[in-house]
C-alpha positions as CSV (number, residue, x, y, z in Angstrom):
1,M,92.8,79.9,112.7
2,V,93.5,80.6,109.0
3,T,96.7,82.6,108.6
4,V,98.3,84.2,105.6
5,K,101.1,81.5,105.7
6,R,98.5,79.0,104.3
7,V,97.9,81.2,101.2
8,V,100.8,79.7,99.2
9,A,99.5,76.2,99.8
10,W,96.0,77.1,98.7
11,S,97.5,78.8,95.7
12,V,99.2,75.7,94.4
13,V,95.8,74.0,94.1
14,F,94.4,77.0,92.3
15,I,97.1,77.4,89.8
16,S,95.9,74.5,87.7
17,I,92.5,76.1,87.0
18,V,93.4,79.7,86.1
19,T,94.8,81.3,83.1
20,N,97.7,83.5,82.1
21,S,97.2,87.2,81.5
22,L,99.1,88.9,78.6
23,Y,98.7,92.4,80.2
24,A,101.9,94.2,81.1
25,L,100.5,96.1,84.0
26,S,101.6,99.3,85.7
27,I,100.4,100.5,89.1
28,K,99.2,103.7,90.7
29,A,102.5,104.8,92.1
30,Y,105.2,103.5,89.7
31,T,105.0,103.0,86.0
32,T,108.5,102.4,84.7
33,T,111.1,99.7,85.0
34,E,113.3,101.9,87.2
35,K,113.1,101.2,90.9
36,P,111.4,104.0,92.9
37,S,113.7,106.4,94.8
38,I,113.6,106.9,98.5
39,Q,111.9,110.2,98.0
40,D,109.3,108.6,95.8
41,D,108.5,106.2,98.6
42,K,108.3,108.9,101.3
43,N,105.9,110.9,99.2
44,F,103.8,107.8,98.5
45,I,103.6,106.8,102.1
46,S,102.5,110.3,103.1
47,D,99.7,110.2,100.5
48,M,98.5,106.7,101.7
49,I,98.6,107.6,105.4
50,S,96.3,110.6,104.7
51,S,93.4,108.2,104.1
52,Y,93.9,106.5,107.5
53,P,94.2,109.4,110.0
54,E,93.1,107.1,112.9
55,I,96.2,105.0,112.8
56,I,98.9,107.6,112.0
57,S,100.6,107.2,115.3
58,L,100.6,103.4,115.0
59,V,102.0,103.5,111.5
60,D,104.7,106.0,112.4
61,S,106.3,103.4,114.7
62,M,106.6,100.7,112.1
63,G,109.6,101.9,110.2
64,L,107.8,101.8,106.8
65,G,110.2,101.4,103.9
66,R,111.0,99.4,100.8
67,M,111.9,95.8,101.3
68,E,113.2,93.3,98.6
69,S,112.7,89.6,98.0
70,S,115.8,87.5,98.3
71,D,116.3,87.4,94.5
72,K,116.1,91.2,94.3
73,K,113.4,91.0,91.6
74,L,110.5,92.1,93.8
75,S,110.2,95.1,96.2
76,L,107.4,96.9,98.0
77,I,106.8,99.1,101.0
78,L,106.5,97.2,104.2
79,P,106.9,97.6,108.0
80,R,110.7,97.1,108.2
81,D,110.7,97.0,112.1
82,W,108.6,93.8,112.0
83,K,110.4,90.4,112.4
84,R,111.2,88.9,109.0
85,I,110.8,85.1,108.7
86,E,113.3,83.6,106.3
87,S,111.8,81.7,103.4
88,K,113.4,79.1,101.1
89,T,111.2,80.5,98.3
90,P,113.0,83.5,96.8
91,N,109.8,85.4,95.8
92,V,108.1,85.2,99.2
93,I,108.4,87.7,102.0
94,S,107.0,86.9,105.5
95,L,106.8,89.4,108.4
96,I,105.3,89.0,111.8
97,D,104.5,91.4,114.7
98,K,102.6,91.0,117.9
99,S,99.5,92.6,116.3
100,A,99.6,91.1,112.7
101,E,101.2,88.8,110.2
102,L,102.0,89.7,106.6
103,T,103.0,87.6,103.6
104,V,103.9,88.6,100.1
105,S,103.7,85.8,97.4
106,K,104.4,85.6,93.7
107,I,102.3,82.8,92.2
108,E,102.7,81.5,88.6
109,I,99.6,81.0,86.6
110,S,99.2,78.0,84.3
111,S,99.7,78.8,80.6
112,E,97.5,75.8,79.6
113,N,94.4,77.9,80.4
114,M,95.7,81.1,78.8
115,D,92.6,81.7,76.7
116,R,90.0,80.4,79.1
117,Y,89.6,83.2,81.6
118,S,89.9,87.0,81.6
119,P,92.1,88.7,84.2
120,E,89.0,89.7,86.1
121,N,87.8,86.1,86.3
122,I,91.2,84.9,87.4
123,L,91.3,87.3,90.4
124,T,87.7,86.6,91.3
125,I,88.1,82.9,91.4
126,F,91.4,83.2,93.2
127,A,90.1,85.6,95.8
128,M,87.1,83.4,96.6
129,S,89.3,80.3,97.0
130,L,90.9,82.0,100.0
131,I,87.8,81.7,102.1
132,G,88.0,78.8,104.5
133,K,85.1,76.8,105.9
134,S,84.9,79.0,109.0
135,G,85.3,82.3,107.1
136,H,83.0,84.7,105.3
137,T,83.5,87.8,103.2
138,Y,83.0,91.1,105.0
139,D,82.9,93.4,101.9
140,K,81.7,92.8,98.4
141,L,84.4,91.6,96.0
142,R,85.0,93.7,92.9
143,V,87.9,93.7,90.4
144,I,89.3,97.2,89.7
145,K,91.0,98.1,86.4
146,S,92.9,101.4,86.3
147,G,95.2,102.1,83.4
148,K,97.1,98.9,82.8
149,R,96.6,97.7,86.4
150,V,94.1,94.9,87.1
151,M,93.7,94.2,90.8
152,T,91.2,93.2,93.5
153,S,90.9,93.0,97.3
154,I,88.9,90.8,99.6
155,H,88.3,91.1,103.4
156,I,87.6,87.8,105.1
157,V,86.4,87.5,108.7
158,E,87.1,84.1,110.2
159,E,85.2,82.9,113.3
160,N,86.5,79.8,115.0
161,N,84.7,79.2,118.4
162,S,85.5,82.4,120.3
163,N,88.4,83.4,118.1
164,I,87.9,86.0,115.4
165,A,90.5,87.0,112.9
166,E,90.4,89.5,110.1
167,H,92.2,88.7,106.8
168,Y,92.9,91.3,104.1
169,Y,94.1,90.2,100.7
170,T,95.1,92.4,97.8
171,M,96.3,91.1,94.5
172,Q,97.1,92.0,91.0
173,I,98.1,90.3,87.8
174,I,101.4,91.1,86.1
175,K,102.2,89.1,83.0
176,N,101.7,85.4,84.0
177,H,101.9,85.9,87.8
178,I,99.5,86.9,90.6
179,Y,101.2,89.1,93.2
180,L,99.4,88.5,96.5
181,I,99.6,90.5,99.7
182,G,97.9,88.9,102.8
183,V,97.6,90.5,106.2
184,S,96.0,88.8,109.2
185,V,95.1,90.9,112.3
186,N,92.8,90.7,115.2
187,P,89.6,92.8,115.0
188,A,91.2,95.6,117.1
189,Y,93.6,96.3,114.3
190,E,91.1,96.3,111.4
191,Q,92.3,99.6,109.9
192,L,95.9,98.5,110.1
193,G,95.2,95.4,108.1
194,K,93.5,97.3,105.3
195,F,96.2,100.0,105.2
196,L,99.1,97.6,105.0
197,S,97.6,95.5,102.3
198,E,96.8,98.5,100.2
199,L,100.1,100.2,100.8
200,A,102.0,97.0,99.8
201,I,100.1,96.3,96.6
202,Y,100.2,99.9,95.3
203,S,103.9,100.3,96.0
204,L,104.8,96.9,94.4
205,W,107.7,97.0,91.9
206,T,108.9,94.1,89.9
207,E,111.1,93.5,86.9
208,E,108.0,92.2,85.1
209,M,106.7,95.8,84.8
210,I,107.7,96.4,81.2
211,P,106.3,99.3,79.3
212,T,104.2,98.5,76.3
213,S,104.4,100.2,72.9
214,V,101.0,101.9,73.6
215,S,101.2,105.1,75.5
216,Q,99.9,105.3,79.1
217,E,97.4,108.0,78.0
218,V,95.9,105.9,75.2
219,Y,95.7,102.8,77.5
220,D,94.1,104.8,80.3
221,E,91.5,106.3,77.9
222,E,90.5,102.9,76.5
223,Y,90.2,101.3,80.0
224,N,88.3,104.2,81.5
225,K,85.5,103.6,79.0
226,L,84.9,100.3,80.7
227,V,85.8,100.5,84.4
228,T,84.5,102.1,87.6
229,S,86.6,105.2,88.3
230,I,86.6,108.8,89.5
231,S,88.2,111.8,87.9
232,D,91.0,113.8,89.4
233,P,89.5,116.3,91.9
234,Q,89.4,120.0,91.1
235,I,89.5,122.9,93.6
236,S,87.5,125.9,92.6
237,L,85.8,129.1,93.8
238,N,82.5,128.4,92.1
239,I,80.4,125.5,90.8
240,D,78.0,125.5,87.9
241,S,75.5,122.9,89.0
242,D,73.4,123.1,85.8
243,D,76.4,122.4,83.5
244,E,78.1,120.2,86.1
245,K,81.5,121.8,86.0
246,A,83.9,123.7,88.3
247,I,84.5,127.4,87.7
248,D,87.6,129.5,88.6
249,I,89.8,126.4,89.2
250,T,92.9,127.1,91.3
251,D,95.3,125.5,93.8
252,S,96.0,128.7,95.6
253,I,93.0,130.4,97.3
254,P,92.9,133.8,99.0
255,S,92.1,133.6,102.7
256,S,89.2,136.0,102.3
257,T,87.3,133.4,100.2
258,K,84.1,132.4,101.9
259,R,83.6,129.0,100.3
260,I,85.9,126.5,98.6
261,Y,84.6,123.8,96.3
262,A,86.1,120.4,95.5
263,S,84.6,118.4,92.7
264,T,85.0,115.1,90.8
265,T,83.0,112.9,88.5
266,T,82.3,109.2,89.0
267,Y,82.1,106.8,86.1
268,R,80.2,103.5,86.0
269,A,79.6,103.5,89.8
270,F,77.6,100.5,91.1
271,S,74.1,101.2,92.6
272,D,75.3,100.5,96.1
273,D,78.5,102.5,95.9
274,T,79.3,105.3,98.3
275,L,81.6,108.2,97.7
276,S,83.2,109.7,100.8
277,I,84.7,113.2,100.9
278,R,87.2,114.1,103.6
279,W,88.7,117.6,104.1
280,Y,92.0,117.9,106.0
281,R,94.2,120.8,107.2
282,Y,97.9,120.5,107.9
283,I,98.6,121.6,111.4
284,D,102.3,121.3,112.6
285,N,102.9,119.1,109.5
286,R,100.2,116.6,110.5
287,L,96.9,116.1,108.7
288,V,93.8,117.0,110.8
289,L,90.4,116.0,109.6
290,I,88.1,119.1,109.5
291,K,85.1,117.8,107.6
292,K,83.7,114.5,106.4
293,E,80.6,113.6,104.3
294,S,79.4,110.8,102.0
295,R,77.1,110.5,99.0
296,D,75.4,107.6,97.4
297,V,76.3,107.5,93.7
298,V,75.4,105.4,90.7
299,G,76.7,105.5,87.1
300,S,78.3,108.8,86.1
301,E,77.7,111.6,88.5
302,F,79.2,115.1,89.0
303,V,79.8,115.4,92.8
304,Y,81.0,118.4,94.7
305,S,81.6,119.3,98.3
306,Y,82.4,122.7,99.9
307,L,84.3,124.0,102.8
308,E,83.4,127.3,104.4
309,Y,84.7,129.4,107.3
310,S,82.2,131.8,108.9
311,R,84.5,133.3,111.5
312,G,86.4,135.7,109.3
313,D,89.2,134.6,106.9
314,F,90.3,131.0,106.3
315,P,93.4,130.0,108.3
316,I,96.4,130.3,106.0
317,G,98.2,127.1,105.2
318,R,98.1,123.8,103.4
319,Y,94.9,121.7,102.9
320,R,93.9,118.4,101.3
321,V,90.7,116.8,100.1
322,V,90.2,113.1,99.5
323,F,87.5,111.5,97.4
324,D,87.2,107.8,98.2
325,L,84.8,105.4,96.3
326,D,83.9,102.5,98.5
327,G,87.5,102.2,99.8
328,M,88.6,100.9,96.4
329,I,89.5,104.0,94.5
330,S,90.9,107.2,96.1
331,K,91.8,110.5,94.5
332,V,93.7,113.2,96.5
333,K,94.0,117.0,95.8
334,N,96.2,119.3,97.8
335,F,95.7,123.1,97.8
336,E,96.9,126.1,99.8
337,I,95.2,129.1,101.5
338,V,97.3,132.3,101.0
339,E,97.0,135.9,102.1
């Protein structure tokens, strides 16, 4: 069986054929050189869990929190209740549980090939090198760029006689290093593997995250001209389908409203991309799924969904809508129903 422990060994071979990236990357959750606060992490975990309602009870028992490498230069959110395996390498974190195995690695990229490959090519080559002879990819591989962040993920299913293992890898380039998260689980814990690998890579903080002289807004604007993305969702009371825009945008909606709209715009979506839309209601401080639908999208499309309540007024309280493009890009919008 291929496990995440072997990733470091494979990576040593790969280092000699990849290039250095000069990008100083920031990530979805944290964009400064300051370490995130405990409250930042709590809010981030809550947002991530909302996309995985099926495993909330399982995740709640893991003691999720920020863990550091032994040299204190790398930290990210991991299941702290899992057993930690001590490593002689300061930038490697290894955890094990009865249902999964997780490894975090920091891998230096050779400076000799600095001009030979783009960051996208580096991650593609590296990700494909993780597939063993008995493995195959489950999902398509695509590199995502968002703001200053360049990352990818790959899901590998390995079949060895009657044994089946699921491997989830997420990785991103920061300066001249690949930061790699590997999670191996059995098929019964498929959602857990995906959740932990995404949570770890998005919450990653390292001293290498140095702000550039270019503002985040300018950087985002330039990258968004080239990459697959979706706009921040809007909640509104009306939709103009002809002009493709939301009308009467608000985050606080009267309970007497008959229909609530949520909208977004996709940019440069692939022909086989699917946009899923999930509506949630907070009940006793827990997210409960109340509606789910999906749309096939391609290129740039204005997409909207609506929520209606035909039995009188909408229940008062907090709600959330999540737009998810192929499990790679998610945008969340919270709103409230008031009297």
